[in-house]
C-alpha positions, 0 to 999 in steps of 0.5 A: 772285487770291483763291481765291473768284474763282478758283473763280468763274472755274473754274465759268464755264469749266465751263459753257462746257465743258459746251456742248462736252461735255454730260456736264459740266453735272452737274459745273458745277451741283454746283460752283455748288451747293457754291460758294454753299452750297446744299443741292441744285440743278437745271437744266432747259432745254427746247426749244420747241415740242417739249418736248425736254430740252436740259439736265436735271440735278440735284445732291444730290436723293435718287433717291426724290424725283427720281421723279415730280417732274413730277407736281408741276409745277402745285404748283411754279408755285403756290409761285412765285406763279403763271404770271403772276408767273413771267412778270414775273421778269427773266432772269438775276436770282436770286429768293428764293422767300420774297420771292414767296410765304410760309407762306400759300401754302406750307402745304397746297401738295402739293409743299411738304408732300411734297417741300420740307419733308421735305428740310429746305428753308426757301427756294430761289433761282430763276433764269430762263434763257430764256422765249421761243418756242425754249426755256424754262429755269431754275435752282433752288437749295435752301436747307437749314435748317442752311445759313448765311443767304443774303447779298447777296454770295451773290446778287451772285455768282449774278448774275455767274454767271447770264449765263454759264449762260444763254449756255451754255444758249442755245448748247446749244439752238442745237446741238440735240443735235449736241454729244452725237452728234458725235465732235468739237465741230468735227463738231458745229458742222458738223452743226448747222443754226445758222450758226457761225463760229470766229474769233480775237481779231482777228475773223479767220475760222478756220472756218465751218460750211456754213450760215455759208459760205452766208451769207459767200458771199452777204455776208448777214447776215455777210460776210468783209472781208479774211478777217475776220468782219463784220456789215454790218447790226449794229443797234448798231455794233461790239458783235460786235467788242467781245464777241469781244475781251472773250471772247478777253481774259478770259471771266469779264469777258464777262458778258452781252456777246455774248448776243443781239447784234442785227442784220438780214439784207438782207431785214430779218429780225431776227437774234440772235448769240451769242458763246462763248469757246473759248480756255480750253476744257479739252475743245476737241473737235478745234478749231483752236487759232487759234479763240478765239471761236465766233459763232452766228447765228440768227433773233431769238426775238422782235421788238424792243419799243421803247423798252426793247429799244433801251435794252438794246441801246444801253446793255448793260442786263441783263434786270433793269435793262431791266425796272426801266427799264420800271417806272420809266418807267411810274411805279412806286416802288422799293418796288412794283418790289421787290414786283413782281420779288421782290427786295429794295428795296436790289437795286432801288436797286443796279440803278437806280444801274447804269442811271444810270451806264450811261445817264449820267442822274441822275434818274428824270425823266431816264430818262422823258425818255430813253424818249421820245427813244431810237431805234436807229441805222439 
């Protein structure tokens, strides 16, 4: 296994370790910064509507620059093109700030003049991790004037990392501080209000917290069938099982599988399940050794929007692929999509090829036709 790949796999693991031991968020971010050659970095995950910090860590930012950063919030938003522009950025997609705005916006901006320029930064990459009613989150990575130019290989590496960081952030939000307060991770799972089931690679139930036990007792929305976890009203059948098997087999291959698996309860309430690998955790916090995967169950953060969400669920599209599908169907050109999303035209073409591959379609017209025909099962 190449060294770079080993580093990437180890970094992914550290972000999952940080869910169990929150102090490791700092190490995970610093490893990521160093691996990709960035000068500094920050991760912010804020619980909504309270505004409480779930994750708030930085790396290599001098103390004097950290002080009072919040006073620049409006200026930072301006550097990224404004609130409306930021709302268009797909989750998990690394975006170069210089593809969104340029010197005409930067010059005179208070954050740029007092913070960015003095630190010798010439660009930055932003990755949106969350933007819903339960939390907002992002990663910022600064490019120094002495750094080597970013390449598409760097961006592709960040794309591989992003869903894992997003999953770790989502699950940390669901734990709602329990991991920091509890003596062991199993105690944290028992303390959280979210339903959590620990299973082995074959879906056999190893442990269920009190919220999950209540659900299992009612057979809704999860059930135990001969001791194995079942999801009776899963919107796309077998996605949970496939995600559990992928997580148990090789966590770096999990990608965004197991993020937001859609299901319904008996009364029609929309649900979202998150899958987190446990087998290779360096800090298992008292977990039963048989447990290889944790399954978290919660109400969905937003209603499904057809047909784009149906495409995402049925064909396992990434958020960027889903957004590009929406824009293609609405008649946007490759160039206009690139401008809208703040990415290179080559990136749009790459995502579009993956959409064709996943849907077994070959032209934009085929995607338009598919958007008119697509429905979710059951």
